[in-house]
N, C-alpha and C positions, 0 to 999 in steps of 0.2 A: 222249184227245186225241193227235193225231199232228202232228209238226212236219216239214214238207217243207222241205228245203234246196235251193234252185235253183242251177243252174250258175254264176250270177253272184254267189253268196254270200248273196243275200237269202233270206228264208224266210217261211213262212206257217203258220198253225195251222188244223187242221180237226178236226171231230168224227170219232171213229174209225168211227162207223156210216156216214159218207159215203164212206169208202175202200172201193174194190172190189178193187184189185189193185196190186201193185208188181212190175214185171217188167223184163226186158231185151228191147228190140226187136231186129229183125233186124240193125241196125247196131251193136248192143252197148250202146246208150245205156240208162241206167236211167230207167224211165218209171213214172208213177203213173196210175191210173184212178180217178176220183172221181165222185160223183153231184152234179149241180146241184140246186138247190131244186125244179126241175121234174121231177126223177127221171131225166133224161137223163144219160148218162155222157160224160165227156170225158177225154182223155189229155194229159199234159204231162210234159216232161223234168225230172228232178230229179238232184241230185248225191248226195243221201243223205236218210235219214229217221230220225226218232227217235220212239219211242212214249213218251209222258210218263205218269208214274205219278201218281195222285191223292195229294195231300198233300205232294208234293215240290215245292220252289220251284226253278225253273230261272232262271238269269240270264245 
């Protein structure tokens, strides 16, 4: 599981297999590319990300 932290401080969780890339765009912003249920990719800005380990409780 991966936790994306958005620039406004909110966050979301996604299955690791839906993540395609995390990169910096030409403006230097941290971006993520993920797959939609349809299989199409989309990109969105993030502030940070965290890869969550199985069996560890995050609060």
